[in-house]
C-alpha positions as a Markdown table, in Angstrom:
| # | Residue | x | y | z |
|---|---|---|---|---|
| 1 | Unk | -2.6 | 3.6 | -14.5 |
| 2 | Unk | -1.3 | 0.8 | -12.2 |
| 3 | Unk | -2.3 | 0.7 | -8.5 |
| 4 | Unk | 1.3 | 1.6 | -7.5 |
| 5 | Unk | 1.3 | 4.7 | -9.8 |
| 6 | Unk | -2.1 | 5.7 | -8.5 |
| 7 | Unk | -0.9 | 5.3 | -4.8 |
| 8 | Unk | 2.1 | 7.5 | -5.6 |
| 9 | Unk | -0.3 | 10.4 | -6.4 |
| 10 | Unk | -2.0 | 10.2 | -3.0 |
| 11 | Unk | -1.8 | 13.1 | -0.6 |
| 12 | Unk | -0.3 | 12.3 | 2.8 |
| 13 | Unk | -3.7 | 12.2 | 4.4 |
| 14 | Unk | -5.1 | 9.9 | 1.7 |
| 15 | Unk | -2.1 | 7.6 | 2.1 |
| 16 | Unk | -2.5 | 7.5 | 5.9 |
| 17 | Unk | -6.2 | 6.8 | 5.6 |
| 18 | Unk | -5.5 | 4.0 | 3.2 |
| 19 | Unk | -2.8 | 2.6 | 5.5 |
| 20 | Unk | -5.1 | 2.7 | 8.5 |
| 21 | Unk | -7.8 | 0.8 | 6.4 |
| 22 | Unk | -5.2 | -1.8 | 5.5 |
| 23 | Unk | -4.2 | -2.3 | 9.2 |
| 24 | Unk | -7.8 | -2.6 | 10.2 |
| 25 | Unk | -8.4 | -5.2 | 7.5 |
| 26 | Unk | -5.3 | -7.1 | 8.6 |
| 27 | Unk | -6.3 | -7.0 | 12.2 |
| 28 | Unk | -9.9 | -8.3 | 11.5 |
| 29 | Unk | -8.7 | -11.9 | 11.2 |
| 30 | Unk | -10.7 | -12.4 | 8.1 |
| 31 | Unk | -7.9 | -12.6 | 5.6 |
| 32 | Unk | -6.1 | -15.6 | 4.4 |
| 33 | Unk | -2.3 | -15.7 | 4.5 |
| 34 | Unk | -1.9 | -14.7 | 0.8 |
| 35 | Unk | -4.1 | -11.7 | 1.3 |
| 36 | Unk | -2.3 | -10.8 | 4.5 |
| 37 | Unk | 1.1 | -10.8 | 2.7 |
| 38 | Unk | -0.4 | -8.7 | -0.1 |
| 39 | Unk | -1.8 | -6.2 | 2.3 |
| 40 | Unk | 1.5 | -6.1 | 4.2 |
| 41 | Unk | 3.4 | -5.3 | 1.0 |
| 42 | Unk | 0.9 | -2.6 | 0.0 |
| 43 | Unk | 1.0 | -1.1 | 3.5 |
| 44 | Unk | 4.8 | -1.1 | 3.5 |
| 45 | Unk | 4.8 | 0.8 | 0.2 |
| 46 | Unk | 2.3 | 3.3 | 1.6 |
| 47 | Unk | 4.4 | 3.8 | 4.7 |
| 48 | Unk | 7.5 | 4.6 | 2.7 |
| 49 | Unk | 5.5 | 7.1 | 0.6 |
| 50 | Unk | 4.0 | 8.8 | 3.7 |
| 51 | Unk | 7.4 | 8.9 | 5.3 |
| 52 | Unk | 8.8 | 10.6 | 2.2 |
| 53 | Unk | 6.0 | 13.2 | 2.3 |
| 54 | Unk | 6.8 | 13.9 | 5.9 |
| 55 | Unk | 10.5 | 14.3 | 5.2 |
| 56 | Unk | 9.7 | 16.7 | 2.3 |
| 57 | Unk | 7.5 | 18.8 | 4.6 |
| 58 | Unk | 10.2 | 18.8 | 7.3 |
| 59 | Unk | 12.8 | 20.0 | 4.8 |
| 60 | Unk | 10.5 | 22.7 | 3.5 |
| 61 | Unk | 9.9 | 23.9 | 7.1 |
| 62 | Unk | 13.7 | 23.9 | 7.7 |
| 63 | Unk | 14.2 | 26.0 | 4.6 |
| 64 | Unk | 11.6 | 28.5 | 5.8 |
| 65 | Unk | 13.2 | 28.6 | 9.3 |
| 66 | Unk | 16.6 | 29.4 | 7.9 |
| 67 | Unk | 15.4 | 32.4 | 5.9 |
| 68 | Unk | 16.0 | 35.9 | 7.3 |
| 69 | Unk | 12.9 | 36.9 | 9.2 |
| 70 | Unk | 13.0 | 40.5 | 8.0 |
| 71 | Unk | 13.1 | 39.4 | 4.3 |
| 72 | Unk | 11.3 | 36.1 | 3.9 |
| 73 | Unk | 11.8 | 34.5 | 0.6 |
| 74 | Unk | 9.7 | 31.5 | -0.2 |
| 75 | Unk | 10.6 | 29.0 | -2.9 |
| 76 | Unk | 9.1 | 25.6 | -3.7 |
| 77 | Unk | 10.9 | 22.7 | -2.3 |
| 78 | Unk | 12.2 | 20.2 | -4.8 |
| 79 | Unk | 13.1 | 16.9 | -3.1 |
| 80 | Unk | 15.1 | 15.9 | -6.1 |
| 81 | Unk | 17.4 | 18.9 | -6.1 |
| 82 | Unk | 20.8 | 19.0 | -4.4 |
| 83 | Unk | 20.2 | 22.5 | -3.0 |
């Protein structure tokens, strides 16, 4: 499994922790330019993944909010569906 595929399976919290570690590493001043660029690219990908997870959670909350309070019906949110 490649690093990108492995990062895609991270929870929001794991992705955020990893992103924070990358930022700390970049701010340390110990990295050479090549490594900085690599970390920036990795961090950018993690940021997109974390943002996607937040958006999915927001959509799920919105679905739950729009349900009739007297008859709540819960269904799994599928970010790939058109519904």
